[in-house]
The first five atom37 places (N, CA, C, CB, O) and aatype in JSON, in Angstrom:
{
  "aatype": [20, 20, 20, 20, 20, 20, 20, 20, 20, 20, 20, 20, 20, 20, 20, 20, 20, 20, 20, 20, 20, 20, 20, 20, 20, 20, 20, 20, 20, 20, 20, 20, 20, 20, 20, 20, 20, 20, 20, 20, 20, 20, 20, 20, 20, 20, 20, 20, 20, 20, 20, 20, 20, 20, 20, 20, 20, 20, 20, 20, 20, 20, 20, 20, 20, 20, 20, 20, 20, 20, 20, 20, 20, 20, 20, 20, 20, 20, 20, 20, 20, 20, 20, 20, 20, 20, 20, 20, 20, 20, 20, 20, 20, 20, 20, 20, 20, 20, 20, 20, 20, 20, 20, 20, 20, 20, 20, 20, 20, 20, 20, 20, 20, 20, 20, 20, 20, 20],
  "atom_mask": [
    [1, 1, 1, 1, 1],
    [1, 1, 1, 1, 1],
    [1, 1, 1, 1, 1],
    [1, 1, 1, 1, 1],
    [1, 1, 1, 1, 1],
    [1, 1, 1, 1, 1],
    [1, 1, 1, 1, 1],
    [1, 1, 1, 1, 1],
    [1, 1, 1, 1, 1],
    [1, 1, 1, 1, 1],
    [1, 1, 1, 1, 1],
    [1, 1, 1, 1, 1],
    [1, 1, 1, 1, 1],
    [1, 1, 1, 1, 1],
    [1, 1, 1, 1, 1],
    [1, 1, 1, 1, 1],
    [1, 1, 1, 1, 1],
    [1, 1, 1, 1, 1],
    [1, 1, 1, 1, 1],
    [1, 1, 1, 1, 1],
    [1, 1, 1, 1, 1],
    [1, 1, 1, 1, 1],
    [1, 1, 1, 1, 1],
    [1, 1, 1, 1, 1],
    [1, 1, 1, 1, 1],
    [1, 1, 1, 1, 1],
    [1, 1, 1, 1, 1],
    [1, 1, 1, 1, 1],
    [1, 1, 1, 1, 1],
    [1, 1, 1, 1, 1],
    [1, 1, 1, 1, 1],
    [1, 1, 1, 1, 1],
    [1, 1, 1, 1, 1],
    [1, 1, 1, 1, 1],
    [1, 1, 1, 1, 1],
    [1, 1, 1, 1, 1],
    [1, 1, 1, 1, 1],
    [1, 1, 1, 1, 1],
    [1, 1, 1, 1, 1],
    [1, 1, 1, 1, 1],
    [1, 1, 1, 1, 1],
    [1, 1, 1, 1, 1],
    [1, 1, 1, 1, 1],
    [1, 1, 1, 1, 1],
    [1, 1, 1, 1, 1],
    [1, 1, 1, 1, 1],
    [1, 1, 1, 1, 1],
    [1, 1, 1, 1, 1],
    [1, 1, 1, 1, 1],
    [1, 1, 1, 1, 1],
    [1, 1, 1, 1, 1],
    [1, 1, 1, 1, 1],
    [1, 1, 1, 1, 1],
    [1, 1, 1, 1, 1],
    [1, 1, 1, 1, 1],
    [1, 1, 1, 1, 1],
    [1, 1, 1, 1, 1],
    [1, 1, 1, 1, 1],
    [1, 1, 1, 1, 1],
    [1, 1, 1, 1, 1],
    [1, 1, 1, 1, 1],
    [1, 1, 1, 1, 1],
    [1, 1, 1, 1, 1],
    [1, 1, 1, 1, 1],
    [1, 1, 1, 1, 1],
    [1, 1, 1, 1, 1],
    [1, 1, 1, 1, 1],
    [1, 1, 1, 1, 1],
    [1, 1, 1, 1, 1],
    [1, 1, 1, 1, 1],
    [1, 1, 1, 1, 1],
    [1, 1, 1, 1, 1],
    [1, 1, 1, 1, 1],
    [1, 1, 1, 1, 1],
    [1, 1, 1, 1, 1],
    [1, 1, 1, 1, 1],
    [1, 1, 1, 1, 1],
    [1, 1, 1, 1, 1],
    [1, 1, 1, 1, 1],
    [1, 1, 1, 1, 1],
    [1, 1, 1, 1, 1],
    [1, 1, 1, 1, 1],
    [1, 1, 1, 1, 1],
    [1, 1, 1, 1, 1],
    [1, 1, 1, 1, 1],
    [1, 1, 1, 1, 1],
    [1, 1, 1, 1, 1],
    [1, 1, 1, 1, 1],
    [1, 1, 1, 1, 1],
    [1, 1, 1, 1, 1],
    [1, 1, 1, 1, 1],
    [1, 1, 1, 1, 1],
    [1, 1, 1, 1, 1],
    [1, 1, 1, 1, 1],
    [1, 1, 1, 1, 1],
    [1, 1, 1, 1, 1],
    [1, 1, 1, 1, 1],
    [1, 1, 1, 1, 1],
    [1, 1, 1, 1, 1],
    [1, 1, 1, 1, 1],
    [1, 1, 1, 1, 1],
    [1, 1, 1, 1, 1],
    [1, 1, 1, 1, 1],
    [1, 1, 1, 1, 1],
    [1, 1, 1, 1, 1],
    [1, 1, 1, 1, 1],
    [1, 1, 1, 1, 1],
    [1, 1, 1, 1, 1],
    [1, 1, 1, 1, 1],
    [1, 1, 1, 1, 1],
    [1, 1, 1, 1, 1],
    [1, 1, 1, 1, 1],
    [1, 1, 1, 1, 1],
    [1, 1, 1, 1, 1],
    [1, 1, 1, 1, 1],
    [1, 1, 1, 1, 1],
    [1, 1, 1, 1, 1],
    [1, 1, 1, 1, 1]
  ],
  "atom_positions": [
    [[-19.03, 4.32, -43.49], [-20.34, 4.82, -43.78], [-21.17, 4.98, -42.53], [-21.03, 3.92, -44.75], [-22.1, 5.79, -42.49]],
    [[-20.84, 4.2, -41.47], [-21.58, 4.3, -40.23], [-20.91, 5.26, -39.24], [-21.72, 2.94, -39.6], [-21.37, 5.39, -38.11]],
    [[-19.85, 5.91, -39.67], [-19.12, 6.81, -38.77], [-19.95, 8.06, -38.48], [-17.77, 7.19, -39.38], [-20.65, 8.58, -39.36]],
    [[-19.87, 8.52, -37.25], [-20.57, 9.73, -36.84], [-19.57, 10.87, -36.69], [-21.35, 9.5, -35.53], [-18.42, 10.65, -36.31]],
    [[-20.01, 12.06, -36.97], [-19.2, 13.24, -36.74], [-19.4, 13.69, -35.3], [-19.56, 14.39, -37.75], [-20.5, 13.56, -34.75]],
    [[-18.36, 14.22, -34.72], [-18.42, 14.67, -33.33], [-19.41, 15.83, -33.18], [-17.02, 15.09, -32.84], [-19.51, 16.69, -34.06]],
    [[-20.12, 15.84, -32.07], [-21.06, 16.93, -31.8], [-20.36, 18.11, -31.14], [-22.21, 16.44, -30.91], [-20.7, 19.27, -31.41]],
    [[-19.39, 17.81, -30.28], [-18.62, 18.87, -29.61], [-17.2, 18.36, -29.44], [-19.26, 19.27, -28.22], [-16.99, 17.18, -29.15]],
    [[-16.23, 19.22, -29.62], [-14.83, 18.83, -29.5], [-14.08, 19.89, -28.71], [-14.18, 18.63, -30.91], [-14.19, 21.08, -29.0]],
    [[-13.32, 19.45, -27.71], [-12.48, 20.35, -26.93], [-11.06, 19.82, -27.01], [-12.97, 20.46, -25.44], [-10.8, 18.67, -26.63]],
    [[-10.16, 20.63, -27.49], [-8.75, 20.25, -27.64], [-8.08, 20.16, -26.27], [-8.01, 21.25, -28.54], [-8.47, 20.86, -25.33]],
    [[-7.06, 19.32, -26.16], [-6.29, 19.2, -24.91], [-5.48, 20.46, -24.7], [-5.36, 17.95, -24.95], [-4.55, 20.76, -25.46]],
    [[-5.83, 21.21, -23.68], [-5.09, 22.43, -23.38], [-4.49, 22.39, -21.97], [-6.0, 23.65, -23.52], [-3.88, 23.36, -21.52]],
    [[-4.67, 21.27, -21.27], [-4.13, 21.18, -19.91], [-2.66, 20.78, -19.95], [-4.94, 20.18, -19.06], [-2.24, 19.97, -20.77]],
    [[-1.91, 21.37, -19.05], [-0.49, 21.08, -18.96], [-0.25, 19.92, -18.01], [0.3, 22.33, -18.51], [-0.9, 19.82, -16.97]],
    [[0.68, 19.03, -18.37], [1.0, 17.97, -17.42], [1.67, 18.56, -16.19], [1.91, 16.9, -18.09], [2.35, 19.58, -16.27]],
    [[1.47, 17.91, -15.05], [2.03, 18.38, -13.79], [2.76, 17.24, -13.12], [0.91, 18.95, -12.86], [2.25, 16.12, -13.07]],
    [[3.95, 17.5, -12.62], [4.69, 16.49, -11.86], [3.98, 16.29, -10.53], [6.19, 16.91, -11.65], [3.83, 17.23, -9.76]],
    [[3.54, 15.06, -10.26], [2.78, 14.8, -9.04], [3.54, 13.96, -8.02], [1.49, 14.12, -9.38], [3.18, 13.93, -6.85]],
    [[4.6, 13.27, -8.46], [5.41, 12.46, -7.54], [6.71, 12.1, -8.23], [4.64, 11.18, -7.09], [6.84, 12.19, -9.45]],
    [[7.68, 11.69, -7.41], [8.93, 11.17, -7.98], [9.56, 10.2, -7.0], [9.91, 12.32, -8.31], [9.33, 10.26, -5.8]],
    [[10.36, 9.31, -7.56], [11.14, 8.36, -6.77], [12.59, 8.46, -7.22], [10.6, 6.9, -6.93], [12.87, 8.62, -8.41]],
    [[13.49, 8.37, -6.27], [14.92, 8.41, -6.55], [15.54, 7.15, -5.96], [15.59, 9.7, -5.98], [15.5, 6.95, -4.75]],
    [[16.11, 6.32, -6.81], [16.77, 5.1, -6.37], [18.25, 5.22, -6.7], [16.14, 3.83, -7.03], [18.65, 5.01, -7.85]],
    [[19.06, 5.55, -5.7], [20.49, 5.75, -5.94], [21.22, 4.42, -6.12], [21.11, 6.52, -4.8], [22.33, 4.41, -6.66]],
    [[20.64, 3.32, -5.69], [21.26, 2.01, -5.93], [21.08, 1.59, -7.39], [20.64, 0.95, -5.0], [22.03, 1.13, -8.02]],
    [[19.88, 1.75, -7.9], [19.62, 1.43, -9.31], [19.98, 2.58, -10.24], [18.17, 1.05, -9.5], [20.02, 2.41, -11.46]],
    [[20.24, 3.74, -9.66], [20.61, 4.95, -10.41], [19.49, 5.41, -11.34], [21.88, 4.71, -11.22], [19.73, 5.78, -12.49]],
    [[18.26, 5.36, -10.81], [17.08, 5.7, -11.61], [16.24, 6.76, -10.91], [16.22, 4.45, -11.89], [15.98, 6.68, -9.71]],
    [[15.83, 7.75, -11.68], [14.88, 8.77, -11.25], [13.57, 8.49, -11.97], [15.4, 10.23, -11.54], [13.54, 8.45, -13.2]],
    [[12.49, 8.3, -11.22], [11.17, 8.05, -11.81], [10.3, 9.27, -11.55], [10.52, 6.76, -11.22], [10.17, 9.73, -10.42]],
    [[9.7, 9.79, -12.6], [8.85, 10.98, -12.53], [7.42, 10.59, -12.87], [9.37, 12.09, -13.48], [7.18, 9.97, -13.91]],
    [[6.48, 10.96, -12.02], [5.08, 10.65, -12.26], [4.33, 11.94, -12.57], [4.45, 9.92, -11.05], [4.38, 12.9, -11.79]],
    [[3.64, 11.95, -13.69], [2.91, 13.14, -14.14], [1.4, 12.93, -14.08], [3.32, 13.51, -15.57], [0.93, 11.8, -13.98]],
    [[0.66, 14.02, -14.13], [-0.79, 14.0, -14.01], [-1.47, 13.46, -15.27], [-1.3, 15.38, -13.71], [-2.66, 13.16, -15.25]],
    [[-0.73, 13.36, -16.36], [-1.27, 12.82, -17.61], [-0.13, 12.22, -18.42], [-2.02, 13.93, -18.43], [1.04, 12.42, -18.09]],
    [[-0.46, 11.5, -19.46], [0.56, 10.88, -20.3], [1.43, 11.95, -20.95], [-0.08, 9.99, -21.39], [0.93, 12.96, -21.45]],
    [[2.74, 11.72, -20.91], [3.7, 12.65, -21.5], [4.55, 11.93, -22.54], [4.61, 13.28, -20.4], [4.67, 10.7, -22.54]],
    [[5.14, 12.72, -23.43], [6.06, 12.18, -24.44], [7.43, 12.02, -23.79], [6.14, 13.1, -25.71], [8.11, 13.01, -23.51]],
    [[7.83, 10.8, -23.54], [9.1, 10.55, -22.86], [10.27, 11.15, -23.62], [9.31, 9.04, -22.7], [11.24, 11.62, -23.01]],
    [[10.2, 11.15, -24.94], [11.32, 11.65, -25.76], [11.53, 13.16, -25.63], [11.08, 11.32, -27.21], [12.57, 13.67, -26.05]],
    [[10.56, 13.88, -25.04], [10.71, 15.33, -24.91], [11.32, 15.74, -23.57], [9.36, 16.0, -25.08], [11.51, 16.92, -23.32]],
    [[11.62, 14.76, -22.71], [12.18, 15.09, -21.4], [13.54, 15.76, -21.55], [12.31, 13.83, -20.54], [14.43, 15.25, -22.23]],
    [[13.68, 16.91, -20.91], [14.96, 17.63, -20.87], [15.46, 17.57, -19.42], [14.79, 19.14, -21.36], [15.04, 18.35, -18.57]],
    [[16.36, 16.64, -19.17], [16.87, 16.39, -17.82], [17.5, 17.65, -17.23], [17.89, 15.25, -17.84], [17.48, 17.83, -16.01]],
    [[18.06, 18.5, -18.05], [18.72, 19.72, -17.56], [17.76, 20.7, -16.91], [19.44, 20.41, -18.7], [18.19, 21.68, -16.31]],
    [[16.46, 20.45, -17.01], [15.45, 21.31, -16.4], [15.03, 20.82, -15.02], [14.23, 21.4, -17.31], [14.11, 21.36, -14.41]],
    [[15.73, 19.79, -14.52], [15.39, 19.17, -13.25], [16.46, 19.48, -12.21], [15.22, 17.65, -13.41], [17.65, 19.37, -12.48]],
    [[16.02, 19.86, -11.01], [16.94, 20.11, -9.9], [16.51, 19.25, -8.72], [16.96, 21.61, -9.51], [15.35, 19.27, -8.31]],
    [[17.46, 18.51, -8.16], [17.24, 17.81, -6.9], [17.79, 18.71, -5.81], [17.94, 16.39, -6.87], [18.86, 19.29, -5.95]],
    [[17.05, 18.84, -4.72], [17.44, 19.8, -3.68], [17.0, 19.31, -2.31], [16.84, 21.19, -3.97], [16.16, 18.42, -2.19]],
    [[17.6, 19.91, -1.28], [17.11, 19.63, 0.06], [15.97, 20.61, 0.36], [18.25, 19.75, 1.12], [15.67, 21.48, -0.45]],
    [[15.37, 20.46, 1.51], [14.16, 21.23, 1.83], [14.38, 22.74, 1.78], [13.66, 20.84, 3.19], [13.51, 23.47, 1.31]],
    [[15.5, 23.2, 2.26], [15.71, 24.65, 2.34], [16.63, 25.18, 1.24], [16.3, 25.0, 3.69], [17.1, 26.32, 1.3]],
    [[16.88, 24.35, 0.23], [17.63, 24.72, -0.96], [19.05, 25.2, -0.64], [16.88, 25.81, -1.71], [19.59, 26.06, -1.34]],
    [[19.65, 24.64, 0.41], [21.05, 24.97, 0.71], [21.99, 24.02, -0.02], [21.31, 24.92, 2.22], [23.16, 24.33, -0.24]],
    [[21.46, 22.85, -0.39], [22.23, 21.92, -1.21], [21.34, 21.47, -2.35], [22.74, 20.7, -0.37], [20.18, 21.12, -2.15]],
    [[21.89, 21.49, -3.56], [21.09, 21.12, -4.73], [22.02, 20.65, -5.85], [20.22, 22.31, -5.21], [23.21, 20.98, -5.88]],
    [[21.45, 19.89, -6.76], [22.16, 19.45, -7.96], [21.22, 19.66, -9.14], [22.62, 17.95, -7.84], [20.14, 19.07, -9.21]],
    [[21.67, 20.49, -10.06], [20.95, 20.65, -11.32], [21.45, 19.55, -12.24], [21.15, 22.09, -11.95], [22.64, 19.5, -12.57]],
    [[20.55, 18.67, -12.66], [20.97, 17.52, -13.46], [21.5, 17.97, -14.82], [19.8, 16.55, -13.65], [21.04, 18.97, -15.38]],
    [[22.45, 17.23, -15.32], [23.06, 17.58, -16.6], [22.89, 16.5, -17.65], [24.52, 17.85, -16.41], [22.94, 16.78, -18.85]],
    [[22.69, 15.26, -17.21], [22.6, 14.15, -18.15], [21.65, 13.1, -17.62], [23.99, 13.54, -18.41], [21.34, 13.06, -16.43]],
    [[21.21, 12.25, -18.51], [20.37, 11.13, -18.15], [19.74, 10.56, -19.39], [19.28, 11.55, -17.14], [19.58, 11.25, -20.4]],
    [[19.4, 9.28, -19.33], [18.82, 8.62, -20.49], [17.43, 8.09, -20.12], [19.73, 7.47, -21.0], [17.27, 7.35, -19.15]],
    [[16.43, 8.48, -20.9], [15.07, 8.01, -20.68], [15.02, 6.53, -21.04], [14.04, 8.84, -21.53], [15.45, 6.12, -22.12]],
    [[14.48, 5.73, -20.12], [14.4, 4.28, -20.35], [12.96, 3.79, -20.34], [15.21, 3.53, -19.3], [12.71, 2.61, -20.11]],
    [[12.02, 4.68, -20.59], [10.61, 4.29, -20.61], [9.92, 4.89, -21.82], [9.89, 4.73, -19.31], [10.46, 5.78, -22.49]],
    [[8.73, 4.4, -22.1], [7.94, 4.9, -23.22], [7.0, 6.0, -22.74], [7.15, 3.76, -23.88], [6.95, 6.33, -21.56]],
    [[6.24, 6.55, -23.68], [5.23, 7.54, -23.35], [4.28, 6.95, -22.31], [4.45, 8.0, -24.62], [3.75, 5.86, -22.49]],
    [[4.08, 7.69, -21.22], [3.29, 7.18, -20.11], [3.1, 8.3, -19.1], [3.96, 5.94, -19.45], [3.58, 9.42, -19.31]],
    [[2.42, 8.01, -18.01], [2.36, 8.97, -16.9], [3.62, 8.89, -16.05], [1.12, 8.72, -16.03], [3.91, 9.8, -15.29]],
    [[4.37, 7.79, -16.18], [5.62, 7.62, -15.43], [6.78, 7.56, -16.41], [5.58, 6.34, -14.55], [6.8, 6.73, -17.33]],
    [[7.75, 8.44, -16.21], [8.95, 8.47, -17.04], [10.14, 8.12, -16.16], [9.14, 9.87, -17.73], [10.35, 8.72, -15.1]],
    [[10.91, 7.15, -16.62], [12.08, 6.71, -15.87], [13.35, 7.13, -16.59], [12.06, 5.19, -15.67], [13.46, 7.03, -17.81]],
    [[14.32, 7.62, -15.79], [15.58, 8.13, -16.33], [16.73, 7.47, -15.59], [15.65, 9.68, -16.22], [16.73, 7.43, -14.36]],
    [[17.71, 6.97, -16.33], [18.93, 6.52, -15.67], [19.84, 7.73, -15.5], [19.65, 5.38, -16.49], [20.07, 8.48, -16.45]],
    [[20.33, 7.92, -14.3], [21.21, 9.06, -14.03], [22.64, 8.71, -14.4], [21.13, 9.47, -12.54], [23.07, 7.56, -14.26]],
    [[23.36, 9.69, -14.88], [24.74, 9.48, -15.3], [25.68, 9.63, -14.11], [25.13, 10.46, -16.42], [25.34, 10.26, -13.11]],
    [[26.86, 9.06, -14.23], [27.85, 9.04, -13.15], [28.19, 10.43, -12.65], [29.12, 8.35, -13.62], [28.32, 10.63, -11.44]],
    [[28.34, 11.4, -13.53], [28.69, 12.76, -13.13], [27.67, 13.32, -12.15], [28.79, 13.68, -14.37], [28.04, 13.84, -11.1]],
    [[26.38, 13.2, -12.48], [25.33, 13.71, -11.6], [25.22, 12.87, -10.33], [23.98, 13.72, -12.33], [25.02, 13.42, -9.24]],
    [[25.34, 11.57, -10.45], [25.28, 10.7, -9.28], [26.37, 11.05, -8.28], [25.4, 9.23, -9.69], [26.12, 11.13, -7.07]],
    [[27.58, 11.27, -8.76], [28.68, 11.64, -7.86], [28.41, 12.96, -7.17], [30.0, 11.71, -8.64], [28.72, 13.12, -5.98]],
    [[27.85, 13.91, -7.88], [27.53, 15.21, -7.27], [26.45, 15.05, -6.21], [27.08, 16.21, -8.35], [26.52, 15.68, -5.15]],
    [[25.44, 14.21, -6.47], [24.38, 13.98, -5.49], [24.96, 13.31, -4.24], [23.26, 13.12, -6.09], [24.68, 13.73, -3.12]],
    [[25.75, 12.28, -4.45], [26.29, 11.5, -3.32], [27.32, 12.29, -2.51], [26.92, 10.21, -3.83], [27.56, 11.96, -1.35]],
    [[27.92, 13.3, -3.1], [28.9, 14.13, -2.41], [28.24, 15.03, -1.36], [29.67, 14.99, -3.42], [28.85, 15.37, -0.35]],
    [[27.0, 15.42, -1.63], [26.27, 16.32, -0.72], [25.93, 15.6, 0.58], [24.99, 16.85, -1.39], [25.45, 14.46, 0.56]],
    [[26.16, 16.26, 1.7], [25.9, 15.65, 3.0], [24.45, 15.77, 3.42], [26.77, 16.26, 4.04], [23.96, 14.97, 4.22]],
    [[23.74, 16.77, 2.9], [22.37, 17.02, 3.31], [21.42, 17.0, 2.11], [22.26, 18.35, 4.04], [20.5, 17.81, 2.02]],
    [[21.68, 16.08, 1.18], [20.84, 15.95, -0.01], [20.72, 14.47, -0.38], [21.42, 16.77, -1.2], [21.71, 13.77, -0.53]],
    [[19.49, 14.03, -0.51], [19.2, 12.67, -0.98], [19.84, 11.6, -0.11], [19.66, 12.51, -2.4], [20.31, 10.57, -0.61]],
    [[19.86, 11.85, 1.2], [20.34, 10.82, 2.12], [19.16, 10.13, 2.81], [21.29, 11.42, 3.17], [19.32, 9.06, 3.39]],
    [[17.98, 10.75, 2.75], [16.73, 10.17, 3.23], [15.57, 10.99, 2.68], [16.69, 10.12, 4.8], [15.78, 12.0, 2.01]],
    [[14.35, 10.56, 2.96], [13.17, 11.23, 2.41], [13.05, 12.68, 2.84], [11.93, 10.5, 2.83], [12.55, 13.51, 2.07]],
    [[13.5, 13.01, 4.04], [13.32, 14.37, 4.56], [14.2, 15.42, 3.9], [13.58, 14.37, 6.01], [13.98, 16.61, 4.11]],
    [[15.18, 15.01, 3.12], [16.02, 16.01, 2.44], [16.13, 15.74, 0.94], [17.41, 16.04, 3.07], [17.14, 16.06, 0.31]],
    [[15.08, 15.14, 0.39], [15.07, 14.84, -1.04], [13.85, 15.46, -1.68], [15.1, 13.31, -1.29], [12.73, 14.96, -1.54]],
    [[14.07, 16.55, -2.39], [13.01, 17.29, -3.07], [13.4, 17.48, -4.53], [12.75, 18.68, -2.38], [14.55, 17.28, -4.91]],
    [[12.42, 17.85, -5.33], [12.67, 18.06, -6.76], [11.97, 19.33, -7.21], [12.21, 16.85, -7.59], [10.9, 19.67, -6.71]],
    [[12.57, 20.02, -8.15], [11.89, 21.13, -8.82], [12.15, 21.01, -10.31], [12.38, 22.53, -8.27], [13.19, 20.52, -10.74]],
    [[11.17, 21.45, -11.09], [11.27, 21.37, -12.55], [10.86, 22.72, -13.14], [10.37, 20.23, -13.11], [10.05, 23.44, -12.56]],
    [[11.43, 23.04, -14.28], [11.03, 24.26, -14.99], [9.84, 23.92, -15.89], [12.22, 24.85, -15.83], [9.51, 22.75, -16.05]],
    [[9.2, 24.93, -16.47], [8.07, 24.67, -17.39], [8.5, 24.03, -18.71], [7.33, 25.96, -17.67], [7.66, 23.75, -19.56]],
    [[9.79, 23.81, -18.89], [10.28, 23.26, -20.15], [10.89, 21.87, -19.96], [11.32, 24.19, -20.76], [11.76, 21.45, -20.72]],
    [[10.42, 21.16, -18.93], [10.98, 19.85, -18.61], [10.47, 18.76, -19.56], [10.64, 19.48, -17.18], [11.24, 17.9, -20.0]],
    [[9.18, 18.81, -19.87], [8.59, 17.75, -20.7], [7.31, 18.27, -21.34], [8.29, 16.46, -19.86], [6.76, 19.29, -20.91]],
    [[6.83, 17.56, -22.38], [5.58, 17.92, -23.05], [4.62, 16.73, -23.03], [5.86, 18.37, -24.52], [5.04, 15.58, -22.96]],
    [[3.33, 17.05, -23.08], [2.35, 15.97, -23.15], [2.16, 15.54, -24.59], [1.01, 16.42, -22.53], [2.87, 16.01, -25.49]],
    [[1.22, 14.67, -24.82], [1.01, 14.1, -26.14], [0.49, 15.13, -27.14], [0.05, 12.94, -26.06], [0.54, 14.89, -28.35]],
    [[0.0, 16.27, -26.65], [-0.47, 17.35, -27.52], [0.53, 18.51, -27.54], [-1.86, 17.85, -27.07], [0.19, 19.61, -27.95]],
    [[1.73, 18.25, -27.1], [2.87, 19.18, -27.05], [2.7, 20.33, -26.06], [3.12, 19.74, -28.41], [3.39, 21.34, -26.19]],
    [[1.8, 20.2, -25.09], [1.7, 21.21, -24.03], [2.87, 21.03, -23.06], [0.33, 21.09, -23.27], [3.18, 19.91, -22.67]],
    [[3.5, 22.13, -22.7], [4.58, 22.09, -21.71], [4.03, 21.77, -20.33], [5.36, 23.43, -21.68], [2.86, 22.02, -20.04]],
    [[4.89, 21.22, -19.47], [4.48, 20.92, -18.1], [4.35, 22.19, -17.28], [5.48, 19.97, -17.44], [4.93, 23.22, -17.61]],
    [[3.57, 22.1, -16.2], [3.53, 23.16, -15.2], [4.79, 23.06, -14.36], [2.25, 23.05, -14.31], [5.31, 21.97, -14.15]],
    [[5.3, 24.2, -13.89], [6.5, 24.14, -13.04], [6.18, 23.59, -11.65], [7.13, 25.54, -12.91], [7.08, 23.48, -10.81]]
  ]
}
C-alpha cells in the first residue's frame, strides 16, 4: 500500500563490453572482465580468439566450461585440446606482449539479454 510507482523508467539498452582478461595457463583458466554484469550461462567460448599482436598466430577456442556465476567477471576452464593448441604456438601466450583476445558480438549477453560489443 505504501509502494510508489516509478516516475521515469529507462530500460537497459547498453551492451556489455570486454574490458580486461587474464590467462592462467598453469591453472588452465581464462578470466573475462566485462563493463557490466553478464549472464555466465550465455558465454559461447567458440566466439573467443586468443592471438598475438599482429595476428600471425591465433587460436579460436572450441571448448571450455564456465566456473563462475553471473558477474562482471566470468571464469572459464580451458579444455586440453585448446590448451595444447595454445602451448604449441611459439609466439602466442608466452608473455604479456603476445597475448591478446578478440570476441565477436555473440560471445555473451547481459542480464537484459543484450549482446556484448565486439
